[in-house]
C-alpha positions in Angstrom: 86.5 117.8 105.7 84.9 116.4 108.9 84.9 118.7 111.9 84.5 116.8 115.1 82.8 119.2 117.4 82.3 118.0 121.0 82.8 119.2 124.6 85.8 117.7 126.3 85.0 116.2 129.7 87.9 115.3 131.9 86.1 112.4 133.6 85.0 111.0 130.2 86.8 110.2 127.0 88.1 106.9 128.3 89.0 104.0 126.1 88.7 100.3 127.0 91.5 97.9 126.2 92.0 94.2 126.9 93.9 95.4 130.1 90.9 97.4 131.4 90.1 101.1 131.2 92.7 103.7 130.4 92.6 107.4 130.1 92.3 108.8 126.6 93.2 112.4 125.8 90.1 112.8 123.4 86.8 111.0 122.9 86.6 108.7 119.8 85.3 109.9 116.5 83.8 108.2 113.4 85.2 108.9 110.0 84.9 107.7 106.4 88.0 106.6 104.5 89.8 109.4 102.7 88.3 112.2 104.6 90.2 114.9 106.5 89.2 114.9 110.2 89.7 117.9 112.3 89.4 117.4 116.1 89.5 120.6 118.3 92.1 120.3 121.1 91.0 121.2 124.6 93.1 124.0 126.2 96.3 122.7 127.7 96.3 119.4 125.6 99.6 118.8 123.6 98.3 117.5 120.3 101.8 116.7 119.2 101.9 113.8 121.6 98.5 112.4 120.7 98.3 109.4 118.5 95.4 108.6 116.3 94.5 104.9 116.2 92.0 102.5 114.6 91.4 98.8 114.6 92.0 97.0 111.3 90.1 94.0 109.8 92.3 91.6 111.8 91.5 93.2 115.1 94.9 94.8 115.4 95.3 98.4 116.6 97.0 100.6 114.0 98.5 104.1 114.3 97.7 106.8 111.8 101.1 108.5 111.1 99.6 111.2 108.9 98.4 113.6 111.6 99.3 117.1 112.6 98.2 120.0 114.8 96.8 122.8 112.7 95.3 126.0 114.2 94.5 124.2 117.5 93.0 121.1 115.9 94.4 117.6 115.6 94.0 116.8 111.9 94.4 113.5 110.1 93.3 111.7 107.0 91.2 108.6 107.8 92.7 105.5 106.0 89.6 103.4 106.6 85.9 103.6 107.5 85.3 103.3 111.2 86.0 104.6 114.7 89.2 106.4 115.6 90.5 106.6 119.1 93.3 108.6 120.6 96.3 107.7 122.8 98.8 109.9 124.4 102.4 108.8 123.6 105.3 109.2 125.9 108.7 108.8 124.4 110.5 108.6 127.7 113.9 109.2 126.2 116.5 110.3 128.8 118.8 112.1 126.3 116.5 114.7 124.8 115.7 116.9 127.8 116.6 120.5 126.8 117.4 119.6 123.2 116.1 122.0 120.6 114.4 119.1 118.7 112.7 117.5 121.8 109.1 118.4 120.7 109.8 117.2 117.2 111.3 113.9 118.4 108.3 113.2 120.6 106.0 114.0 117.8 107.7 111.6 115.5 108.1 108.9 118.2 104.4 109.0 119.1 103.5 108.3 115.4 105.9 105.2 115.4 108.2 106.8 112.9 111.3 106.5 115.1 112.0 103.9 117.8 115.2 105.2 119.4 118.4 103.2 119.9 117.5 101.3 123.0 118.0 101.8 126.8 115.6 104.8 126.6 118.0 106.7 124.4 117.2 108.5 121.1 120.8 109.7 120.2 119.6 113.0 118.8 123.0 114.1 117.5 123.8 110.9 115.7 123.9 110.9 111.9 121.1 109.4 109.9 122.0 106.6 107.5 120.3 105.6 104.3 118.7 102.6 106.0 117.3 104.8 108.8 115.8 107.3 106.4 114.0 104.7 104.2 112.7 102.9 107.3 111.2 106.1 108.6 109.6 106.8 105.2 108.2 103.3 105.0 106.7 103.6 108.4 105.1 107.0 107.5 103.6 105.3 104.4 102.2 102.5 106.5 104.2 99.8 104.8 103.6 96.2 106.0 107.1 94.8 106.6 105.8 91.3 106.3 104.9 91.9 102.7 108.5 92.5 101.6 110.8 89.5 102.1 113.2 89.7 99.2 116.2 91.9 98.5 117.1 93.9 95.4 120.6 94.7 96.8 123.5 92.5 97.6 124.3 94.4 100.8 120.8 94.2 102.3 120.4 90.8 104.0 117.0 89.4 105.0 115.9 89.8 108.6 117.4 93.2 109.4 115.2 95.9 110.9 115.5 97.9 107.7 115.4 95.1 105.1 111.6 95.1 104.3 111.5 98.9 104.1 114.4 99.1 101.7 112.8 96.4 99.6 109.5 98.3 99.6 111.3 101.4 98.4 113.2 99.5 95.7 110.2 97.7 94.3 108.4 101.0 94.0 111.2 103.0 92.4 111.8 105.2 95.4 115.4 104.1 95.8 117.7 102.8 93.1 121.0 102.0 94.7 124.3 101.9 92.9 126.1 98.9 91.4 123.8 96.4 93.1 124.4 98.0 96.5 122.2 100.2 98.7 124.9 101.3 101.1 122.7 100.9 104.2 125.1 102.3 106.8 126.4 105.3 104.8 125.3 108.7 106.1 122.5 110.0 103.8 123.1 113.4 102.2 120.6 116.2 102.1 120.4 116.0 98.3 119.7 112.3 98.5 116.9 112.9 100.9 115.3 115.4 98.5 115.5 113.0 95.6 114.0 110.1 97.6 111.2 112.4 99.0 110.3 113.5 95.5 110.2 110.0 94.2 108.0 109.0 97.2 105.6 111.9 96.6 105.2 110.8 93.0 104.7 107.1 94.1 102.1 108.1 96.8 100.3 110.5 94.5 100.8 113.5 96.7 99.8 116.8 95.3 102.7 119.1 95.3 101.4 121.6 92.7 101.5 124.6 95.0 104.4 126.8 94.2 106.5 127.9 97.2 109.1 130.6 96.7 112.5 129.4 97.8 115.2 131.9 98.9 118.5 131.9 97.0 120.7 128.9 97.8 124.3 130.1 97.9 125.8 126.6 97.4 123.4 125.6 94.6 126.4 124.9 92.3 127.4 122.1 94.7 124.2 120.1 94.1 124.8 117.0 92.0 
């Protein structure tokens, strides 16, 4: 684990972009690929809205979706060797004020997991479809949508916003579909989400060996 210890200076910690100089919530930090980086958050800074970024080999800025606030530190796993900078994301959704999930929505948006539905709306009470869920999972994994052009299902046409993510999940055994169909617009069930997440964890090599005691589930007999 790398602990990035530094003093936060309000006038400093600025990042330069092609458009000039912009304020950055934290100074940049160097890290090696695969290491856990822990950056202390200054008092009053909302780490949930801070995005970790790096520049790839093509000069494109990429977001690190695997980041979280733990014990007052912004923690992330560095995907590549190099310098990591920090941006402050602003969802700007007009329909989440006062909503119980507001902080979680802004956290997910800042990491490019959710995009909203347009016109500065998030639609927090809408149902999640199978296409939405797999798309979010693909973004979390860092899937390159340009690398998946085909389709394993007859109801997933090319060119849709979800198409490459569904194909990525299909090629890697994360989703199977039924009868040649994926049922993109059908509302996903909680048990389907659990199955997909387990398959993803196995595909991604995530260590889930820690046993967590689960309280009794009264409707367990309804699980397929």
